[in-house]
MDTraj code that builds the backbone (N, CA, C; nanometers):
import mdtraj as md
import numpy as np

residues = "MET LYS LYS SER MET ILE ILE ALA ASN PRO SER SER GLY LYS GLU GLU ALA GLU LYS TYR ILE GLU LEU VAL LYS ALA GLN LEU THR HIS ASN GLY TYR ASP SER ASN VAL ARG TYR THR GLU ARG GLU GLY ASP ALA THR ALA PHE ALA ALA ASP ALA CYS ILE HIS GLY TYR ASP ALA ILE ILE SER ILE GLY GLY ASP GLY THR LEU ASN GLU THR ILE ASN GLY MET GLY GLY LYS GLU HIS ARG PRO ALA LEU GLY VAL VAL PRO LEU GLY THR VAL ASN ASP PHE ALA HIS GLY LEU ARG ILE PRO LEU LYS PRO GLU GLU ALA ILE ALA VAL ILE GLY".split()
xyz = np.array([
    [-0.0714, -1.9512, -0.5774],
    [-0.0573, -1.8307, -0.4330],
    [-0.0826, -1.6816, -0.5235],
    [-0.1629, -1.5802, -0.4574],
    [-0.1683, -1.4555, -0.5442],
    [-0.0048, -1.4097, -0.4367],
    [-0.0532, -1.2762, -0.5891],
    [0.0834, -1.2473, -0.5258],
    [0.0670, -1.0276, -0.4537],
    [0.1278, -1.0058, -0.4113],
    [0.0726, -0.8564, -0.3336],
    [0.2403, -0.7894, -0.3130],
    [0.2131, -0.6836, -0.3638],
    [0.3038, -0.5760, -0.3304],
    [0.2955, -0.4714, -0.1834],
    [0.3400, -0.4667, -0.1047],
    [0.3687, -0.3519, 0.0066],
    [0.4434, -0.2945, -0.0457],
    [0.3674, -0.1386, -0.0506],
    [0.4418, -0.0314, -0.1067],
    [0.4989, 0.0727, 0.0554],
    [0.5902, 0.0979, 0.1358],
    [0.6041, 0.1463, 0.2940],
    [0.6532, 0.2369, 0.2253],
    [0.6519, 0.3719, 0.2926],
    [0.7085, 0.4670, 0.3062],
    [0.7111, 0.4905, 0.4850],
    [0.8472, 0.4604, 0.4657],
    [0.9124, 0.4075, 0.6161],
    [0.8986, 0.5683, 0.6908],
    [0.9077, 0.6754, 0.6456],
    [0.9336, 0.7989, 0.7386],
    [0.7342, 0.8337, 0.7767],
    [0.6546, 0.7696, 0.7377],
    [0.5308, 0.8150, 0.7568],
    [0.4652, 0.7558, 0.8736],
    [0.3848, 0.8171, 0.9483],
    [0.2937, 0.7509, 1.0811],
    [0.4268, 0.7831, 1.1848],
    [0.4875, 0.9120, 1.2202],
    [0.6139, 0.9205, 1.2786],
    [0.6860, 0.8026, 1.2948],
    [0.7281, 0.7647, 1.1470],
    [0.8208, 0.6363, 1.1372],
    [0.8039, 0.5236, 1.1907],
    [0.6107, 0.5149, 1.1852],
    [0.6290, 0.3470, 1.2327],
    [0.5487, 0.2463, 1.1623],
    [0.5592, 0.2813, 1.0581],
    [0.5562, 0.1579, 0.9065],
    [0.5926, 0.0738, 0.9520],
    [0.7115, 0.0570, 0.9425],
    [0.7614, -0.0890, 1.0331],
    [0.6736, -0.1799, 1.1245],
    [0.6398, -0.1326, 1.2112],
    [0.5911, -0.1683, 1.2811],
    [0.4332, -0.2538, 1.1865],
    [0.3891, -0.1743, 1.1175],
    [0.2753, -0.2413, 1.0458],
    [0.2683, -0.3162, 0.9678],
    [0.3972, -0.3096, 0.8877],
    [0.4008, -0.4187, 0.7668],
    [0.3745, -0.5430, 0.8341],
    [0.4239, -0.5825, 0.9109],
    [0.4079, -0.6968, 0.9666],
    [0.2624, -0.7344, 1.0099],
    [0.2194, -0.6956, 1.0466],
    [0.0392, -0.6342, 1.0621],
    [-0.0194, -0.6596, 0.8948],
    [0.0347, -0.6057, 0.8233],
    [-0.0081, -0.6063, 0.6880],
    [-0.0048, -0.7577, 0.5929],
    [0.1321, -0.8273, 0.6336],
    [0.1709, -0.8929, 0.5403],
    [0.1305, -1.0263, 0.6692],
    [0.0745, -1.0341, 0.7462],
    [0.0482, -1.1153, 0.8017],
    [-0.1458, -1.1431, 0.7604],
    [-0.1689, -1.0516, 0.7520],
    [-0.3748, -1.0430, 0.7017],
    [-0.3083, -1.1176, 0.5584],
    [-0.2560, -1.0571, 0.4844],
    [-0.2498, -1.1062, 0.3416],
    [-0.1551, -1.2396, 0.2833],
    [-0.1196, -1.3247, 0.4261],
    [-0.0533, -1.4369, 0.4473],
    [-0.2050, -1.5005, 0.4818],
    [-0.2624, -1.4731, 0.5727],
    [-0.3899, -1.5540, 0.6131],
    [-0.4951, -1.5552, 0.4619],
    [-0.4822, -1.4250, 0.3663],
    [-0.6279, -1.4289, 0.3101],
    [-0.5154, -1.5073, 0.1391],
    [-0.3906, -1.5946, 0.1796],
    [-0.4112, -1.6308, 0.0722],
    [-0.2619, -1.5394, -0.0848],
    [-0.2065, -1.4920, 0.0261],
    [-0.1030, -1.3745, -0.0908],
    [0.0783, -1.4305, -0.0195],
    [0.1194, -1.3777, -0.1182],
    [0.2659, -1.3575, -0.0858],
    [0.3129, -1.2704, -0.0884],
    [0.3726, -1.1910, -0.0426],
    [0.4199, -1.0853, -0.0126],
    [0.5639, -1.0450, -0.0169],
    [0.5578, -0.9304, -0.1388],
    [0.7012, -0.8560, -0.1345],
    [0.6857, -0.6993, -0.1251],
    [0.7277, -0.6821, 0.0254],
    [0.7760, -0.5249, 0.0850],
    [0.8738, -0.4337, -0.0452],
    [0.8693, -0.3059, -0.0425],
    [0.9586, -0.1701, -0.0933],
    [0.9249, -0.1247, -0.0406],
    [1.0093, -0.0498, -0.0235],
    [1.0651, 0.1065, 0.0810],
    [1.0767, 0.2232, -0.0229],
    [0.9649, 0.3111, 0.0140],
    [0.9973, 0.4422, -0.0495],
    [1.1431, 0.5231, -0.0001],
    [1.1854, 0.5749, -0.0651],
    [1.3429, 0.6350, -0.0035],
    [1.3676, 0.7678, -0.0532],
    [1.2869, 0.7932, -0.1865],
    [1.2947, 0.9400, -0.2666],
    [1.1219, 0.9075, -0.3844],
    [1.0958, 1.0758, -0.3947],
    [0.9754, 1.1194, -0.4548],
    [1.0325, 1.0119, -0.5621],
    [0.9018, 0.9662, -0.6172],
    [0.8987, 0.8844, -0.7446],
    [0.8992, 0.7686, -0.7278],
    [0.9601, 0.6764, -0.5908],
    [0.9698, 0.5432, -0.6077],
    [0.8199, 0.4667, -0.5720],
    [0.7435, 0.5400, -0.5052],
    [0.6152, 0.4542, -0.5065],
    [0.5728, 0.4476, -0.6824],
    [0.5859, 0.5420, -0.7192],
    [0.5102, 0.5194, -0.8555],
    [0.5805, 0.4365, -0.9578],
    [0.6726, 0.3798, -0.9388],
    [0.8003, 0.2893, -0.9916],
    [0.7549, 0.1600, -0.9457],
    [0.7142, 0.1491, -0.8112],
    [0.7015, 0.0264, -0.7867],
    [0.5447, -0.0409, -0.8301],
    [0.5101, 0.0363, -0.8100],
    [0.3258, 0.0152, -0.8315],
    [0.2804, 0.0113, -1.0047],
    [0.3978, 0.0442, -1.0808],
    [0.3899, 0.0325, -1.2259],
    [0.4549, -0.1141, -1.2115],
    [0.5759, -0.1374, -1.1693],
    [0.6592, -0.2525, -1.2067],
    [0.5562, -0.4208, -1.1497],
    [0.4353, -0.3372, -1.0525],
    [0.3641, -0.4502, -0.9674],
    [0.2777, -0.4926, -1.0798],
    [0.2151, -0.3383, -1.1536],
    [0.0960, -0.4024, -1.2932],
    [0.1602, -0.4673, -1.3901],
    [0.3302, -0.4619, -1.4156],
    [0.3399, -0.5016, -1.5428],
    [0.3524, -0.6643, -1.4930],
    [0.4383, -0.6984, -1.3766],
    [0.4601, -0.7914, -1.3219],
    [0.3304, -0.8769, -1.2821],
    [0.1945, -0.8459, -1.2933],
    [0.1207, -0.8782, -1.2447],
    [0.0701, -0.9450, -1.1744],
    [0.0766, -0.8519, -1.0487],
    [0.0562, -0.9158, -0.9144],
    [-0.1096, -0.8350, -0.8494],
    [-0.1289, -0.9550, -0.7949],
    [-0.2616, -0.9314, -0.7911],
    [-0.3250, -0.8082, -0.6434],
    [-0.2030, -0.7875, -0.5622],
    [-0.3014, -0.6592, -0.4896],
    [-0.1908, -0.5706, -0.4701],
    [-0.1779, -0.4333, -0.4251],
    [-0.0797, -0.3639, -0.3569],
    [-0.1300, -0.2932, -0.2543],
    [-0.0696, -0.3259, -0.1206],
    [-0.1330, -0.2192, -0.0189],
    [-0.0253, -0.0945, -0.0481],
    [-0.0683, -0.0100, -0.0092],
    [-0.0048, 0.1452, -0.0259],
    [0.0067, 0.1708, 0.1713],
    [0.1280, 0.1902, 0.2583],
    [0.1461, 0.2336, 0.4000],
    [0.2292, 0.3717, 0.3922],
    [0.1240, 0.4337, 0.4057],
    [0.1781, 0.6020, 0.4272],
    [0.0873, 0.6859, 0.4448],
    [0.1407, 0.8095, 0.4085],
    [-0.0139, 0.9131, 0.3472],
    [-0.0071, 0.9170, 0.1988],
    [-0.0910, 1.0696, 0.2377],
    [-0.1649, 1.0738, 0.0848],
    [-0.0586, 1.1215, -0.0480],
    [0.0453, 1.1772, -0.0141],
    [0.1527, 1.1330, -0.0716],
    [0.2220, 0.9851, -0.1479],
    [0.2192, 0.9541, -0.1132],
    [0.2470, 0.7869, -0.1225],
    [0.1345, 0.7842, -0.2303],
    [0.0057, 0.7468, -0.1867],
    [-0.0799, 0.7009, -0.2228],
    [-0.0814, 0.7405, -0.3467],
    [-0.0649, 0.8892, -0.3979],
    [-0.0721, 0.9268, -0.5121],
    [0.0166, 0.9285, -0.5812],
    [0.1083, 0.8807, -0.5373],
    [0.1891, 0.8525, -0.6209],
    [0.1859, 0.6844, -0.6629],
    [0.1433, 0.5873, -0.5663],
    [0.0822, 0.4143, -0.6057],
    [-0.0013, 0.4793, -0.7336],
    [-0.0968, 0.5105, -0.6788],
    [-0.2245, 0.5468, -0.8063],
    [-0.1060, 0.6007, -0.9158],
    [-0.1377, 0.7279, -0.9198],
    [-0.0081, 0.7568, -1.0574],
    [0.0520, 0.6197, -1.1245],
    [0.1130, 0.5532, -1.0560],
    [0.2074, 0.4205, -1.1343],
    [0.0986, 0.3235, -1.1596],
    [-0.0544, 0.3368, -1.1356],
    [-0.0945, 0.2261, -1.1724],
    [-0.2035, 0.2670, -1.2344],
    [-0.1856, 0.3990, -1.3347],
    [-0.2518, 0.4533, -1.3906],
    [-0.1985, 0.4182, -1.5545],
    [-0.3575, 0.4210, -1.6529],
    [-0.2860, 0.3481, -1.7934],
    [-0.1952, 0.2398, -1.8227],
    [-0.2180, 0.1414, -1.6806],
    [-0.1915, 0.0285, -1.6928],
    [-0.2587, -0.1126, -1.7269],
    [-0.2683, -0.2176, -1.8281],
    [-0.3466, -0.2830, -1.8580],
    [-0.3902, -0.3525, -1.7740],
    [-0.2689, -0.3880, -1.6754],
    [-0.3498, -0.4624, -1.5251],
    [-0.3586, -0.3873, -1.4320],
    [-0.4324, -0.3889, -1.3649],
    [-0.4193, -0.2997, -1.2399],
    [-0.4644, -0.4044, -1.1212],
    [-0.3657, -0.4245, -1.0279],
    [-0.3860, -0.4730, -0.8974],
    [-0.5280, -0.4237, -0.8350],
    [-0.5324, -0.5165, -0.7627],
    [-0.6700, -0.3838, -0.6363],
    [-0.4983, -0.3262, -0.5437],
    [-0.6280, -0.2455, -0.4855],
    [-0.5264, -0.1729, -0.4319],
    [-0.5860, -0.1469, -0.3051],
    [-0.4971, -0.1852, -0.1646],
    [-0.5574, -0.1389, -0.0280],
    [-0.4362, -0.0759, 0.0412],
    [-0.5121, 0.0642, 0.1473],
    [-0.4398, 0.1017, 0.1775],
    [-0.4301, 0.1415, 0.3536],
    [-0.3250, 0.1420, 0.4141],
    [-0.3200, 0.1520, 0.5752],
    [-0.2945, 0.3315, 0.5574],
    [-0.3244, 0.4084, 0.6173],
    [-0.2940, 0.5673, 0.6572],
    [-0.2444, 0.5391, 0.7450],
    [-0.0997, 0.6352, 0.6982],
    [-0.0096, 0.7055, 0.8051],
    [0.0033, 0.8190, 0.8260],
    [-0.0323, 0.9078, 0.7367],
    [-0.0626, 1.0018, 0.7080],
    [-0.0835, 1.1224, 0.8262],
    [-0.0211, 1.2507, 0.8070],
    [-0.0984, 1.3746, 0.9066],
    [-0.2651, 1.4085, 0.8560],
    [-0.2685, 1.3436, 0.7272],
    [-0.4162, 1.4060, 0.7072],
    [-0.5397, 1.3041, 0.6339],
    [-0.4908, 1.2196, 0.5716],
    [-0.5247, 1.1098, 0.4952],
    [-0.6678, 1.1247, 0.4820],
    [-0.6576, 1.2241, 0.3677],
    [-0.7906, 1.3085, 0.2842],
    [-0.8482, 1.2023, 0.1668],
    [-0.7189, 1.0925, 0.1325],
    [-0.8105, 0.9966, 0.0407],
    [-0.8610, 0.9083, 0.1236],
    [-0.7887, 0.8633, 0.2372],
    [-0.8680, 0.7513, 0.3255],
    [-0.9944, 0.8016, 0.3758],
    [-0.9874, 0.9325, 0.4297],
    [-1.0957, 1.0088, 0.4768],
    [-1.2420, 1.0139, 0.4168],
    [-1.2139, 1.0699, 0.2370],
    [-1.3068, 1.0512, 0.1357],
    [-1.3641, 0.9135, 0.1087],
    [-1.3043, 0.8583, 0.1143],
    [-1.3018, 0.7023, 0.1063],
    [-1.3454, 0.6243, 0.1550],
    [-1.4058, 0.6307, 0.3170],
    [-1.3940, 0.6146, 0.4557],
    [-1.3651, 0.4957, 0.4520],
    [-1.2424, 0.4744, 0.4164],
    [-1.1239, 0.3789, 0.4553],
    [-1.0707, 0.4296, 0.6293],
    [-1.0704, 0.3231, 0.7174],
    [-1.0642, 0.3243, 0.8576],
    [-0.9673, 0.4274, 0.8844],
    [-0.9497, 0.5141, 0.9643],
    [-0.8326, 0.6079, 0.9511],
    [-0.7222, 0.5649, 1.1121],
    [-0.7764, 0.4497, 1.1665],
    [-0.6898, 0.3501, 1.2457],
    [-0.5983, 0.2574, 1.1505],
    [-0.4670, 0.2582, 1.1702],
    [-0.4224, 0.1472, 1.0859],
    [-0.4600, 0.0164, 1.1213],
    [-0.4766, -0.0047, 1.2532],
    [-0.5259, -0.1580, 1.2553],
    [-0.6258, -0.1490, 1.1989],
    [-0.7252, -0.1034, 1.1709],
    [-0.8592, -0.1191, 1.1466],
    [-0.8358, -0.1718, 0.9898],
    [-0.7700, -0.0355, 0.8995],
    [-0.7468, -0.0568, 0.8094],
    [-0.6956, -0.1634, 0.7129],
    [-0.5804, -0.2082, 0.8183],
    [-0.5147, -0.4035, 0.7924],
    [-0.6628, -0.5077, 0.8081],
    [-0.7119, -0.4537, 0.9036],
    [-0.8246, -0.5480, 0.9163],
    [-0.9434, -0.5753, 0.7629],
    [-0.9297, -0.4695, 0.6971],
    [-1.0300, -0.5289, 0.5953],
    [-0.9722, -0.5273, 0.4814],
    [-0.8337, -0.5266, 0.5049],
    [-0.7816, -0.5634, 0.3968],
    [-0.7844, -0.7290, 0.3434],
    [-0.8601, -0.7556, 0.2337],
    [-0.8597, -0.9401, 0.1921],
    [-0.8143, -0.9888, 0.0566],
])
top = md.Topology()
chain = top.add_chain()
for i, resn in enumerate(residues, 1):
    res = top.add_residue(resn, chain, resSeq=i)
    for name in ("N", "CA", "C"):
        top.add_atom(name, md.element.get_by_symbol(name[0]), res)
traj = md.Trajectory(xyz[None], top)
């Protein structure tokens, strides 16, 4: 079974991240992934979690949060020999990154395209 890490900022999206985690887990399970959920508590957590996923050979990382959480996640993946596929569930106020890459801005629609 493939491994995925869900990195979630619980304070993003008016604190609705928890609601979307279950939807992401169901989507990943449907696509053959076993999921590990990590919650950010402070600055730098998403970077550390993403780096850990790279080191341990995860197949996918899903970032649930805003631009800050996604930025940290990408920084954690940078320069690693193994980089998992990256999924994004935008829950921030602006979601510039998701908008620029044409990732659906509605969380349910973003989750539906995670493969």
